[in-house]
C-alpha positions as CSV (number, residue, x, y, z in Angstrom):
1,M,183.0,56.9,89.3
2,G,182.5,58.9,92.3
3,A,184.7,58.6,96.2
4,I,185.4,54.6,96.6
5,T,183.8,54.6,100.2
6,C,183.4,50.3,100.5
7,V,184.8,47.1,99.1
8,E,181.2,47.0,96.9
9,D,182.8,50.2,94.9
10,L,186.1,48.5,94.4
11,R,184.3,45.0,93.2
12,R,182.8,47.6,90.4
13,L,185.6,48.9,89.3
14,A,187.4,45.4,89.3
15,R,184.7,43.8,86.8
16,R,185.4,46.9,84.6
17,R,189.2,46.4,84.7
18,V,190.0,42.6,84.4
19,P,189.3,40.7,81.3
20,R,185.7,38.4,82.0
21,M,187.6,34.7,82.6
22,F,189.3,36.4,85.5
23,F,186.8,38.0,87.4
24,D,184.4,35.1,87.2
25,Y,187.4,33.1,88.6
26,L,187.5,35.7,91.7
27,E,183.7,35.7,92.1
28,G,182.4,32.3,91.4
29,G,182.1,29.4,93.4
30,S,180.8,25.5,92.8
31,Y,178.2,24.2,91.0
32,S,175.2,26.0,91.9
33,E,177.0,28.5,94.3
34,S,174.4,27.7,97.3
35,T,177.6,27.8,99.7
36,L,179.2,30.9,98.4
37,H,175.9,33.0,98.5
38,A,175.8,31.5,102.2
39,N,178.6,32.6,103.3
40,R,177.3,36.6,103.1
41,L,173.9,35.7,103.5
42,E,174.6,34.0,107.4
43,L,177.0,36.3,108.3
44,Q,175.0,39.5,107.3
45,R,172.3,37.8,109.4
46,L,173.7,38.2,112.8
47,A,172.6,41.4,114.3
48,L,174.8,43.6,116.5
49,R,174.1,44.8,119.6
50,Q,174.2,48.4,119.5
51,R,175.1,50.0,123.2
52,V,175.5,53.9,124.2
53,A,176.6,56.2,126.9
54,R,179.7,54.5,127.2
55,D,183.6,55.9,127.3
56,I,185.0,54.7,123.9
57,S,187.3,57.5,123.7
58,R,190.1,55.4,123.2
59,R,189.6,52.4,120.9
60,E,192.6,49.4,120.2
61,L,192.2,47.2,116.7
62,G,195.7,45.4,117.3
63,S,195.6,41.4,118.0
64,R,198.4,38.7,117.3
65,M,198.0,35.9,115.1
66,L,200.7,32.9,116.0
67,G,201.7,34.7,118.7
68,R,203.1,37.8,116.1
69,P,201.5,41.3,117.0
70,V,198.9,42.5,113.7
71,S,197.6,46.1,113.2
72,L,194.1,44.0,112.7
73,P,193.2,40.8,113.6
74,L,193.3,39.5,109.3
75,A,195.5,38.0,107.0
76,L,195.7,38.1,103.0
77,A,194.2,34.5,102.5
78,P,196.1,32.6,99.5
79,T,194.4,32.9,96.3
80,G,195.6,31.9,93.2
81,L,196.2,33.9,90.1
82,C,196.6,36.9,91.6
83,G,199.0,38.1,88.6
84,M,196.8,37.4,85.9
85,L,193.9,40.1,87.8
86,H,196.5,42.6,87.7
87,A,199.6,42.2,86.3
88,D,202.6,41.2,89.1
89,G,199.6,40.7,91.4
90,E,201.2,38.8,94.3
91,I,203.9,41.3,94.7
92,H,201.0,44.5,95.1
93,A,199.4,42.7,97.7
94,A,202.5,41.9,99.8
95,R,203.4,45.3,99.8
96,A,199.9,46.3,100.7
97,A,199.9,43.7,103.6
98,E,203.6,44.6,104.8
99,K,202.7,48.9,104.8
100,A,199.3,47.6,106.8
101,G,200.9,45.8,109.2
102,V,199.0,42.2,108.8
103,P,200.7,39.2,107.5
104,F,200.2,38.3,103.0
105,T,200.2,34.6,102.6
106,L,201.4,33.5,98.8
107,S,199.6,30.7,96.7
108,T,201.1,27.7,95.7
109,M,199.3,28.7,92.3
110,S,200.6,32.1,92.2
111,I,201.7,34.1,88.8
112,C,204.9,35.7,91.0
113,S,207.1,33.3,92.5
114,I,208.3,32.8,96.1
115,E,211.4,34.5,94.8
116,D,209.8,36.9,93.0
117,V,207.8,38.0,96.0
118,R,210.9,38.0,98.3
119,A,212.7,40.2,96.1
120,H,209.9,42.7,96.3
121,T,209.1,43.0,99.8
122,S,211.1,43.5,103.4
123,A,208.4,41.5,106.3
124,P,208.3,37.7,106.3
125,F,204.9,36.1,104.7
126,W,203.9,33.0,104.7
127,F,203.8,30.3,101.6
128,Q,200.5,27.8,101.5
129,L,200.6,24.9,100.5
130,Y,198.8,21.9,98.5
131,V,199.9,18.5,99.2
132,I,200.5,16.9,95.4
133,R,201.9,13.7,94.9
134,D,205.3,14.1,93.9
135,R,207.1,14.8,97.3
136,D,210.2,15.1,95.8
137,F,208.8,18.7,94.6
138,L,207.0,19.2,97.7
139,C,210.1,19.4,99.7
140,R,211.9,21.6,97.4
141,L,208.9,24.4,97.7
142,L,209.1,24.0,101.5
143,E,213.0,24.5,101.1
144,R,212.2,27.4,98.9
145,A,210.3,28.7,101.3
146,R,212.3,28.3,103.9
147,Q,215.2,30.3,101.7
148,A,212.9,33.0,101.3
149,G,212.0,33.6,104.8
150,C,208.7,32.6,104.9
151,S,207.8,32.3,109.0
152,A,204.6,29.9,108.4
153,L,203.3,27.1,106.1
154,M,199.7,27.3,105.6
155,L,198.1,23.7,104.3
156,T,195.0,23.6,102.5
157,L,193.6,20.3,102.7
158,D,189.7,21.0,100.8
159,L,191.3,20.2,97.5
160,P,191.8,16.6,97.1
161,V,189.6,16.8,94.0
162,M,188.5,19.8,92.4
163,G,184.5,21.3,92.6
164,Q,183.4,22.2,89.3
165,R,183.6,25.7,88.7
166,H,181.0,26.2,85.9
167,R,182.3,30.0,85.3
168,D,185.7,28.8,84.3
169,V,185.2,25.2,82.6
170,K,182.7,27.9,80.1
171,N,185.3,30.8,79.9
172,G,187.7,28.5,79.2
173,L,190.1,29.2,82.1
174,T,194.0,29.7,81.3
175,A,197.0,31.7,82.5
176,P,197.6,33.4,80.5
177,P,194.4,33.7,78.4
178,R,194.4,31.9,74.9
179,P,194.2,33.5,71.9
180,T,190.7,32.6,70.9
181,P,188.0,35.0,69.2
182,R,186.1,35.9,72.3
183,N,189.1,35.9,74.4
184,L,190.5,38.5,71.8
185,L,187.6,40.8,71.8
186,D,187.4,40.6,75.8
187,L,190.8,41.6,76.1
188,L,190.3,44.7,73.5
189,R,188.1,45.9,76.1
190,R,190.3,46.3,78.7
191,P,193.5,48.2,77.0
192,A,195.0,49.4,80.3
193,W,195.1,45.5,81.9
194,C,197.0,44.5,78.3
195,R,199.4,47.3,78.7
196,D,200.6,46.2,82.4
197,M,200.4,42.8,81.0
198,L,202.9,43.0,78.7
199,R,204.7,44.9,80.6
200,T,206.4,41.8,82.9
201,P,207.6,38.6,82.4
202,R,205.4,37.2,84.8
203,R,202.5,35.6,83.4
204,Q,202.2,31.8,83.9
205,F,202.5,29.8,87.3
206,G,205.4,31.0,88.9
207,N,206.6,28.1,91.3
208,I,206.0,25.8,88.8
209,V,206.7,26.2,85.4
210,G,210.1,25.5,85.4
211,H,210.5,24.1,88.7
212,A,208.6,21.1,88.2
213,R,209.4,17.6,86.5
214,G,207.9,18.2,83.2
215,V,206.6,21.1,83.0
216,T,207.7,24.2,80.9
217,D,204.7,26.0,79.9
218,G,200.9,26.0,80.3
219,A,199.9,23.1,78.2
220,S,202.4,21.0,80.5
221,L,201.2,22.4,83.1
222,A,197.6,21.5,83.0
223,A,198.6,17.6,82.6
224,W,200.5,17.7,85.3
225,H,198.2,20.0,87.3
226,V,195.8,16.9,86.9
227,Q,198.1,13.9,88.1
228,Q,199.3,16.1,91.2
229,F,196.2,16.0,93.6
230,D,196.8,13.4,96.1
231,S,193.2,12.0,97.3
232,S,194.8,9.7,99.5
233,L,196.0,12.4,101.6
234,G,195.7,11.5,105.5
235,W,196.9,13.3,109.0
236,D,199.8,11.2,108.9
237,D,200.7,13.1,106.1
238,V,200.0,16.3,107.4
239,A,202.4,15.1,110.6
240,W,204.9,14.8,108.0
241,I,204.5,18.1,106.3
242,K,204.8,19.7,110.2
243,G,208.0,17.6,110.5
244,E,209.5,18.3,107.3
245,W,208.7,22.5,107.5
246,G,209.7,22.8,110.9
247,G,208.1,26.2,111.9
248,P,204.3,27.2,112.6
249,L,202.3,25.6,110.3
250,I,198.5,26.5,109.6
251,V,196.0,24.3,108.4
252,K,193.3,25.6,106.3
253,G,189.9,23.7,105.0
254,I,188.7,22.8,108.5
255,L,184.7,23.0,108.9
256,D,184.1,20.1,111.6
257,A,185.0,19.7,114.9
258,E,186.6,16.1,114.8
259,D,188.9,17.2,112.1
260,A,190.2,20.4,113.7
261,R,190.9,18.2,116.6
262,S,193.1,16.0,114.6
263,A,194.5,18.9,112.9
264,V,196.0,20.3,116.1
265,A,197.0,16.3,117.2
266,A,199.3,16.6,113.6
267,G,200.7,19.6,114.6
268,A,198.8,22.6,113.8
269,D,199.7,25.6,115.1
270,A,196.4,28.0,113.5
271,V,193.0,26.1,112.1
272,V,191.2,27.9,109.6
273,V,187.5,27.7,109.6
274,S,187.0,28.0,105.4
275,N,184.9,25.6,102.7
276,H,187.4,27.4,100.1
277,G,185.1,30.8,99.7
278,G,182.1,28.4,98.0
279,R,184.3,27.1,95.5
280,Q,184.3,23.2,96.3
281,L,181.8,21.1,98.4
282,D,178.4,23.2,97.2
283,G,176.2,22.4,99.9
284,A,178.6,22.7,102.7
285,P,177.4,25.1,105.6
286,A,178.7,29.0,105.7
287,T,182.1,29.0,108.1
288,I,180.5,31.4,110.5
289,R,177.6,29.0,110.9
290,V,180.7,25.7,112.2
291,L,182.8,27.9,113.5
292,P,181.4,27.9,117.3
293,Q,181.6,24.1,117.8
294,I,185.2,24.2,116.1
295,A,186.0,27.2,118.6
296,A,184.8,24.9,121.7
297,A,186.5,22.0,120.0
298,V,190.2,23.5,119.7
299,G,190.1,25.8,123.2
300,Q,193.4,27.1,123.6
301,D,195.3,24.3,121.9
302,A,195.8,26.5,118.5
303,D,194.5,29.7,117.2
304,V,191.0,30.0,115.4
305,W,190.5,31.7,112.5
306,L,187.6,32.2,109.8
307,D,187.6,32.1,106.5
308,S,184.6,32.4,103.3
309,G,182.9,35.4,102.9
310,I,184.2,38.4,105.1
311,R,183.9,41.6,103.5
312,T,183.0,44.0,106.1
313,G,184.7,45.5,109.2
314,Q,181.4,44.4,110.9
315,D,181.6,40.6,109.5
316,I,185.0,40.4,110.9
317,L,183.3,41.9,114.8
318,R,180.5,38.9,113.9
319,A,183.6,36.1,113.6
320,L,185.4,37.6,116.5
321,A,182.3,37.0,118.5
322,Y,181.8,33.8,117.7
323,G,184.9,32.5,118.6
324,A,188.0,33.1,116.0
325,S,190.7,35.0,117.2
326,A,191.2,36.5,114.0
327,V,190.4,36.4,110.2
328,L,191.3,35.4,106.1
329,V,189.9,38.3,103.9
330,G,190.1,36.8,99.9
331,R,188.0,38.1,97.7
332,A,187.5,41.6,98.9
333,F,191.6,42.1,99.2
334,L,191.3,40.8,95.5
335,Y,188.7,43.2,94.2
336,G,191.0,46.0,95.7
337,L,194.3,44.2,93.4
338,A,192.1,43.9,90.4
339,A,190.7,47.2,90.6
340,Q,194.3,50.0,91.3
341,G,197.1,47.4,92.1
342,E,198.8,47.7,95.6
343,A,196.8,51.0,96.1
344,G,193.5,49.7,96.1
345,V,194.8,46.0,98.4
346,T,195.5,49.2,100.8
347,R,192.5,51.2,100.6
348,V,190.2,47.9,101.3
349,L,192.5,47.2,104.4
350,D,191.6,50.9,105.5
351,I,188.2,50.5,104.9
352,L,188.5,47.5,106.9
353,R,190.0,49.3,109.8
354,Q,187.7,51.9,109.7
355,E,184.9,49.7,109.5
356,L,185.7,47.4,112.2
357,D,186.6,51.3,114.8
358,V,183.0,52.6,113.8
359,T,181.6,49.0,115.1
360,L,183.7,48.4,117.8
361,A,182.9,52.0,119.1
362,L,179.2,51.5,118.4
363,C,179.0,48.0,120.3
364,G,180.4,50.1,123.3
365,L,183.7,48.5,123.2
366,T,187.1,49.8,123.0
367,A,189.5,46.6,122.6
368,L,189.0,43.2,120.2
369,S,189.7,41.4,123.6
370,Q,186.2,42.5,125.0
371,V,185.0,40.8,121.8
372,D,182.6,37.8,122.8
373,A,179.1,36.2,122.2
374,R,177.3,39.4,124.0
375,V,178.0,41.7,120.8
376,L,175.9,39.7,118.9
377,Y,171.7,39.5,120.0
378,A,170.5,35.7,120.3
379,D,169.2,34.2,117.5
């Protein structure tokens, strides 16, 4: 392959390097995947307003998230199984984010544990939490995150039950993969991935196996996971978690203005407009479509960020123009991670930075604070 010029180039490399079940996990959505595709289509539909003959010689891409400076208005989204896309994947991604000056969010369902990531980084990272029935384990997770110096908690609310992801069911997704004839044949085609995975001891869910009661291996984890979804979750639980955590709280999975207001009332310092990357409610709207009303409902009471579908610097500018103050990037950084590890994540962040800078300039602007709805042509 020639020069890497865009995220799509890294996507193609990742597809060749990673076993099918893990690439499909990265790529796929729930059911018909209509929401997955809508996230991209509706972002691309928004036409940018080109301006000329303006002084754009000095441009600034820095911003703030939760009141802290960031080099770009983005954070790496919490994504499970990073360590199956590349050996020690969460560590690689966290290091790349630290060097780039943007936040990294560690998923509850990560392969590398909270302690693993803390041992290999120096900048504070964020921790993402699913609400589970075992509140004692939940509190111990929060304490581990505090001990690791995590600077914010991201609470994901849109997974009280799991939307079926047909690709994962058909592939028999497990971590590590079961040694079936089909899987073994697939693994033989990915020798570099196999070599790297054999060199690391991190091949199971590091935050859970050996920490949750009765979970000692993949089989016991699967049974525990099914039992732990808390479909009784309510806003009182969110307020309780805010109190238990005691620090900045980000609520992810918001698609409705009324829910956004409830999140802020329960203590959210930021809300993430997200449909879980099209992996939960198939048929839900693209996040960019509902962003303006959520931003209006929240006002200045909390940060409003957009997740799901961001692949380019142009997408970032579109999100800012529609009312977000920052975005979360998931699949885009995972393509880089799967293709080239830490260097691949760094390459993705460099690509997004360069695309955002050029897009800002060609729209006749010099700072992100100048971005508003006038950057887009009216529908």
